[in-house]
C-alpha positions in Angstrom: 0.0 0.0 0.0 2.8 2.4 0.9 4.4 2.0 -2.5 1.1 2.9 -4.3 0.5 5.9 -2.1 4.1 7.2 -2.7 3.7 6.8 -6.5 0.3 8.4 -6.5 1.7 11.3 -4.5 4.6 11.8 -6.9 2.3 11.6 -9.9 -0.1 14.1 -8.5 2.7 16.5 -7.5 4.1 16.3 -11.1 1.0 16.1 -13.2 -1.8 17.1 -11.0 -3.5 13.7 -11.2 -2.7 10.0 -11.3 -4.3 7.4 -13.6 -4.3 3.7 -13.0 -2.3 3.3 -16.2 0.4 5.7 -14.9 0.6 3.9 -11.6 0.8 0.5 -13.3 3.6 1.6 -15.6 5.5 3.2 -12.8 5.2 0.1 -10.6 5.4 -2.4 -13.4 2.2 -4.2 -12.4 -1.0 -4.9 -14.2 -3.8 -2.2 -14.4 -6.1 -4.7 -12.8 -3.9 -4.9 -9.7 -3.7 -1.1 -9.5 -7.5 -0.8 -9.8 -8.0 -3.3 -7.0 -5.4 -1.6 -4.7 -6.8 1.9 -5.4 -10.3 0.6 -4.5 -8.9 -0.8 -1.2 -7.2 2.6 -0.5 -10.5 4.4 -1.3 -12.4 2.1 1.1 -9.8 2.8 3.8 -10.3 6.5 3.1 -6.6 6.9 2.2 -7.5 8.6 -1.1 -10.5 9.5 -3.2 -11.1 7.3 -6.3 
């Protein structure tokens, strides 16, 4: 989770937003995995999806 949050933070700081495609490319994981993790982070109120 921490890695995802760090990447999302960096992307938002640089571009103003973070897409699941951007995150998946940055972390070298599938878009599906990113979507599932972002949904979990949203449920935990760590970000707004």
